[in-house]
N, C-alpha and C positions, 0 to 999 in steps of 0.2 A: 590324500592317497587315492589311487585309482580303485574303482570298484572291482572286487575279486568275484567275478561271476562264476556260476556253475560251469558255463561253457569254457571259461579260461582254465579252470581246474581240470576239467576233462581233457582239454588239449594237452596240458602239461603231463598229466598222468599217462596218456597214450604215447607221448614222445619219450618219457623218461622211464616208465615202468615202476616209478616210486608210488608209495601209498597216497591215498587221497589227502589225508591230513598233512602229510609232509609236503605235498604239492601246494596245498592251501597256504601253509606257512612260508614256503619259498616265494610264492607270489606276493604275500604280504610284506616280506622282508625286502622285496625288490620292486615295490610300487606297481605291481601288475605287469612288469616287463617279462615276457615269456622266455626270451633267450637268456636274460640275466638270471631268471629263476632256475633255468636249466643248469647253468654253470654253478649256481649256489648249491643245488642238489648234488652235483658231482663233487664239489669241494667237501661236502659233508659225507661223501661216500654213500649217498642214498640212491644214486642212479647208475645203472649199467647201460645206459642208452647207447654209448659209443660202440658197444659190442652186440647190441641186440639186432637181430635180423627181422624179427616179427613186427612189421609196421601195420598201421591201419589199412585194411584191404578193401579195394573195390573188386567187383567181379568181372568176368570175361575171360580172355585168353591172350597169351603171348605166342605169336607164330614166328617161325624161322623159315627162310628160303635161301637157297644158294645156287650158283651156277658157275661152271668152269669157264675160263676165258683164256684159251691157249695154255701157257704154263702157269697161269695164275687163277684167281678165283675171286668172286664177289659173294657176300652173304649179307642178309638183312634180318633184323628182328623188329617186329611191330607189335605193340600192345593195343588191343581193341577191347574197350570196356563196355560192359552191360550192367544192368541193375541187380541181377540175381545170378547165383551160381547155376540155377536151373537152365538158364539160357546157354551157358557154356557147353551143355550136353546136347544142344540142338544141332543137328547135322547141317542145317542151312547157315546157322551162325558160324559153325566151324569152317564151312566152305568160304564164307565171307572173310574170316580171319586169315585163312590160307591165301586168299586172293590179295589181301592187304600185305601179307608177307612177300608175295611175288611182286606187288607194286613197289615194295621197298627196294627191289633190285634196280629199278629204273628211276626212282625218285629219291632225292636226298633230304627232303623236308616232310614233316608231318602233313602240311597242307597239300603237298603233291600226292601223298598216299591217300589222304582222305578224299581228295577229288576223284582219284581213280576208282574208289569203291563207293562213292557217294550214292549212286542210284541203288546199288545192292543193299546198302544199309538202310536207306530210306524205305525201301520195300519191306525189309525185315522189321523195322520199327512199326510200320503200319500193320503188319501181320501179327507180330508177337506182342506189341503194346508196351515195349520197354525202350527207354532211350539207349542209344548205342553211339559210341564215338571212338575214332582213332585218336589215341592219347599221345603215344610216343613212338619213335622209331630210331633205329641206328643202322648204319651200313658200314662195312669194312671191305676193302679190296686190297689184293696184293698182285703185283705183276708176275711174281714167281713164288710159288709156294701154295699155302692153303689158308682158308678161313674156316677153322673148326667150329662146330656148334654143339651145344648140349641143352636138352630140355629136361628140367627137373619137375617132378609131379606131372608127367605127361598124361593126358587123357586120350590122346590120339596122336598118330605120327606128326611130328613137327609142331605140336600144339601142347601148351601146358601153362604152368603158373610162374615159372622162372626160366628165362632163356639167356644163354651166354654165348657170345661170339669171341673167338680168339684169332687174331691175325698173325700168321707165322710166315716170315720171309725166308726162303731157302731154295736152293737148287737140288736138294736131297730128295730121296724117295718119298713120293707123296703119301703113300699108305702109312709109312712110319711117321711122317709129319702129322697126319690126321690123328693117328693114335696118341701121339704126345699132346697135340692140341686139344683133343677131347678130354684127356686126363687133366690138363690145366683148366679147361672150362669147368669140369666137375669141381675142381679145387676152388675156383672163383665162386661157383654157386654156393659153396659151403662157407667161404670166408669173407666174401663181399669186400675185396680190397678197395682202397680209395684212389690208388694211382698205379701206373705201370712201374715207375721207378721213383727214386727219391727226388730227382730233378723235376718230376711232374707233380709232386705233391703240392697242393695249394698252400702257399706261405701263410695265408690267413688262418688256415686250419691248424698249422703248426704253432703259430703264435697264440691262438686261442687255447690250444692244449697246454702250452707253456704257462699261460696265465692261470689256468685252472690248477695245474700241478703246483705252481709256486704258492698259490693261496692255500692249497691243501697242506703243503709242507709247513706253512706257518701255523695253520690250525692244529697240526699235530705236534707243534712245539719243537720242530727241528732247529738246530743252531743256525742263526742268521748267516754266519760265515760259510756254512755248508750247503745252504739251500740251492744256490746256483749250480753247484756241482751235482747235487742230487737230482735236480730237475733235468740237467743235461743228459744224465744217464737214463732217466725215464723217457725223455724225448727220443733218444736213440732206440729204446725198446718200443716206443709207440710207432716209430717208422718201420721197424722190423715187422710189426703186427699188421700194418695197414698198406704197405707197399708190396705189390704182387711179387716182384722178382726177389724181394728179401724175405718173404714169408717161408716158413717151414712147409714143405709139400705135404699135404694131408695124407697122401698114400705112402709116403716114406719120410717121416719127420726127421730122419737123420740127414736129409739134404734140403737145400732151399730150392725154390722154383728156378732160380738162376743156375744152380748147379745141375738141375735136371735138363735144362736147355743145353748147357755146355756138354753134358754127357751124351745127349742125343746128337749133337754136332760131331763129336768125336766118333761115335758109332757110324754115322752116315758119311763121314769124310768130307763134310761141306759145312760152311757157316750156317748157323740157325739163329734167327732173331725173332722174338715176340715183339711186334710193333704196335699192338693196340688190343684193347678188349672192351666189351660192353656187357654189363649184367642188367637185365630188365626183370624186375620182380613185379608181378601183377599187383596193381593197386598201391604200390609203394608211395607213401606220402599223401594218399587220397583219403579224406575223412569220410567215414561210413556212419550214417546216422544210427544211433542206438538209443531209442527213446527211454527205455527202462533205466539205462545207466545214467542218462542225463538227469532223470528224476531222482536217482539215488544220490548223485552229487549235490543236486539242488537242496535236498533235505539236510545234507551235512553242512552246507555253506549258508543255510538260512540264518539270518541275524548277524552275518559277519560285519 
């Protein structure tokens, strides 16, 4: 059996939100395989990770920038990481993050954006004494319509901890499109959908969910002949929960996002289509060192 280290238990706890001893048992039952242990926790009903938005956080800022291009628009979101939250309050760092956002309008790769602000960040690193890096970026363009944006937990204009872009194609009134797009962006910030439509949903994610639900149904003692039907219903519910256009709109749960778009199109007298979106949450998926917690886990896993 693979050694169940304190670090492994810590990783699983941060991903799953389950208790430390449950995480330890899950890893023991699955030979130290992190993903298998995650699925084991979910089948036991011990993990809510699929719905959790609070990931391990790195510090820094996410910046957005946009520019009109004739009847269309381009917008970019760029995440710039630093080591402490204190740096995000620094005006020079904020300026660098905004410049990275602007660079995202001209570059479609992280490497391109990083190169554009390399000298500025190098000087800041030397001045402030913290490592800084351009971690992620996204860009959306429409030939006709708008790319709406929203910053959650903003600490300054166009800078915050969560940035959302929503591309909306339409010949309708741009102010109305921006209003709808911003509302959808706020919805995305709150719900963190996995895909735009059911067709875009990763088949591997669906099959993994199906496997987890099937095993959970067996654990709960559901009749074997009924399990496939039960799981099909749960998969349909899962898709409604994670597909943007199928989700209930947070500002009006009586309609879906798809119905909101259709209602807007009817009001404007022109077709309206959401063609893409991006949600960047600061530090999402980045491990942040917490020495005291590691020591706590180590003490509980000693002698395993």
